C-alpha positions, 0 to 999 in steps of 0.5 A, spaced: 500 500 500 502 506 498 504 512 503 498 516 499 493 510 500 495 509 507 494 516 509 487 517 506 482 520 511 477 516 513 480 509 513 480 504 519 486 503 523 488 499 529 492 502 534 496 498 539 497 500 546 500 494 549 506 492 554 510 492 548 509 500 547 508 502 554 515 505 555 514 510 549 507 511 549 507 515 556 513 520 554 511 527 552 513 529 545 512 537 544 507 537 550 503 531 548 504 524 551 506 520 544 499 516 545 495 522 546 499 525 540 497 519 536 490 519 537 489 527 536 493 526 529 489 520 527 482 524 529 485 530 525 486 526 519 479 523 520 481 516 521 477 511 524 481 509 530 480 502 534 485 502 540 487 495 542 489 496 550 491 491 555 491 496 560 499 497 561 499 504 557 496 510 560 490 513 555 488 520 556 482 521 560 478 525 555 479 521 548 477 524 541 470 523 539 469 516 535 475 513 538 473 506 540 477 502 546 477 494 545 480 491 551 485 485 550 488 480 554 493 476 550 496 476 543 491 471 541 486 477 542 490 482 538 490 477 532 482 476 533 481 483 533 486 484 527 481 479 523 475 483 525 478 489 522 479 486 516 487 488 515 486 495 517 492 499 517 496 498 524 500 502 528 503 503 535 502 507 541 509 509 541 510 512 534 510 519 532 507 520 525 511 526 521 506 529 517 500 525 513 505 520 510 502 514 515 509 510 513 513 516 516 514 514 523 519 515 529 518 510 534 519 512 541 522 508 547 527 512 551 529 519 552 534 520 546 529 517 541 524 522 545 528 528 543 529 526 536 522 525 535 521 532 538 526 535 534 523 532 528 516 535 530 519 542 530 523 541 524 517 540 520 514 547 522 520 550 518 515 551 512 517 553 505 513 560 504 517 563 510 520 570 509 527 571 510 527 574 517 522 569 519 526 563 517 533 565 519 532 570 525 525 569 528 523 562 528 530 560 531 527 564 537 520 562 537 521 555 536 525 555 543 520 559 546 514 554 544 518 548 545 521 550 552 516 554 555 509 554 552 508 547 551 509 546 558 504 551 560 496 551 560 495 556 555 492 556 548 494 559 541 489 564 541 491 566 548 498 567 546 496 571 540 492 576 544 498 577 549 503 578 543 498 583 540 498 587 547 506 587 546 505 590 539 500 595 541 505 597 547 510 598 541 506 602 537 504 607 543 512 608 544 514 609 537 508 615 537 512 618 542 517 621 538 523 620 543 529 616 540 530 611 545 522 610 546 522 609 539 527 604 539 524 600 545 517 601 541 520 598 534 523 592 539 517 591 542 514 590 535 519 586 533 518 581 539 511 581 537 513 579 530 517 573 533 511 571 538 506 571 532 510 565 530 509 561 537 501 561 536 501 557 530 507 553 532 503 551 539 497 550 535 500 545 530 504 541 535 498 540 539 493 539 534 489 545 536 489 549 529 482 552 528 479 557 523 477 562 529 485 562 530 487 563 523 482 569 522 484 572 529 492 572 527 490 575 521 486 581 524 491 582 529 497 582 524 493 587 520 491 591 525 498 592 528 501 594 521 496 599 521 497 602 528 505 601 527 504 605 520 500 611 523 505 611 530 511 611 525 508 618 522 506 621 529 513 619 532 517 622 526 512 628 526 514 629 533 521 628 533 522 633 527 516 637 527 514 635 519 507 635 518 509 631 511 511 626 516 505 625 519 501 625 513 505 620 510 504 615 516 497 616 516 496 616 509 500 609 509 495 607 515 489 609 511 491 605 504 493 599 509 485 599 511 483 599 504 488 594 502 485 590 508 478 591 506 480 588 499 484 582 501 479 580 507 473 580 501 478 576 497 479 571 502 471 570 504 470 570 496 475 565 495 474 561 501 481 560 503 480 561 510 483 567 514 490 567 511 492 572 507 498 568 504 492 564 500 489 569 496 490 568 489 492 575 487 491 578 479 499 580 480 501 573 481 497 570 475 492 567 480 496 563 484 496 564 492 503 567 495 503 561 499 504 556 494 508 561 489 513 563 495 514 555 496 515 553 489 518 559 486 523 563 491 527 566 485 521 569 482 521 577 482 514 577 485 516 572 490 522 577 492 518 583 492 513 580 496 519 578 501 521 585 502 514 588 504 512 582 508 511 583 516 517 579 518 522 583 514 519 590 515 518 590 522 525 588 523 528 593 518 524 599 522 528 597 528 534 597 524 532 604 522 531 606 529 537 604 532 541 607 526 538 614 528 534 614 521 527 613 523 524 617 517 527 611 513 522 607 516 516 612 514 519 611 507 519 604 507 512 604 510 510 609 504 513 604 499 509 598 502 503 602 502 504 604 494 504 597 493 498 595 497 494 600 493 497 598 486 495 590 488 488 592 491 486 597 486 488 592 480 485 586 484 478 590 484 479 592 476 481 584 475 475 582 479 470 587 475 473 585 468 471 578 470 464 579 471 463 583 464 
């Protein structure tokens, strides 16, 4: 049977939770016991799971709906259950499955194998569509925060999103003061929020807590903070230099961002792609969403330009400008982004209208 066939949703699977798997099944990988990870992952793939338990593996108190427990006392009972399920796929409760490929597993039996499995789980989070700053700077930090702190705390991904948003709002408020060191601190907090912004998604994926609400919440927070940061940068440079032009540019960039978000969110709803802006099929990208285009065409001009205006990049760049004592460059950068957003949004509206006629 091929990997694609074995990973198809809806198939039956027999999960062995016996004394042979007990040593590794109870060890914790990325915040979940290995057996709990198995059950959550298989449930998320819509597998019909029957757990063959001899009582030696500690099963979670709360099981996903549709999980059936069958008590067995001997190898003969296990063979009978196999015959009853008519050669269903079979797995051990001490196996960590990587991705949707049913055959791509790592068996956990002791602490070294547990660490290797956890390394592999987090390595899978390094997606191909990440921006350059996110990949090389933010993710090495956020992975450690998620792995060594958040998975040990009773917090949800959405709570992490909201906490990070408050940090970002504090940063925008400090930037708006116009005082050099307060502005530096503000841009640093904005960058810290950008790092923490990765933690909510990481936590959701390793715990199998992804949700549409969480995806939309993350988008609304990021876009709202972008608008606040553009406006705050204009206010900060205005207060620092007395230039009303700076204030106009900052508020204008923020206003254009509001217009862009209106078009983008309308497109998300129309295209039914969930709440992630990277999944919008823009006219400029030839009808391909940027998530796929970024993962497949890294040397593409559209992808390169998109990388320079992505949030991970421009927030970090704003911090560098402030540290160098030239915050007006952050304002110029925001203006360039706003112009690009205006072209993209207006072009999308025209493209959409032309298709109707």
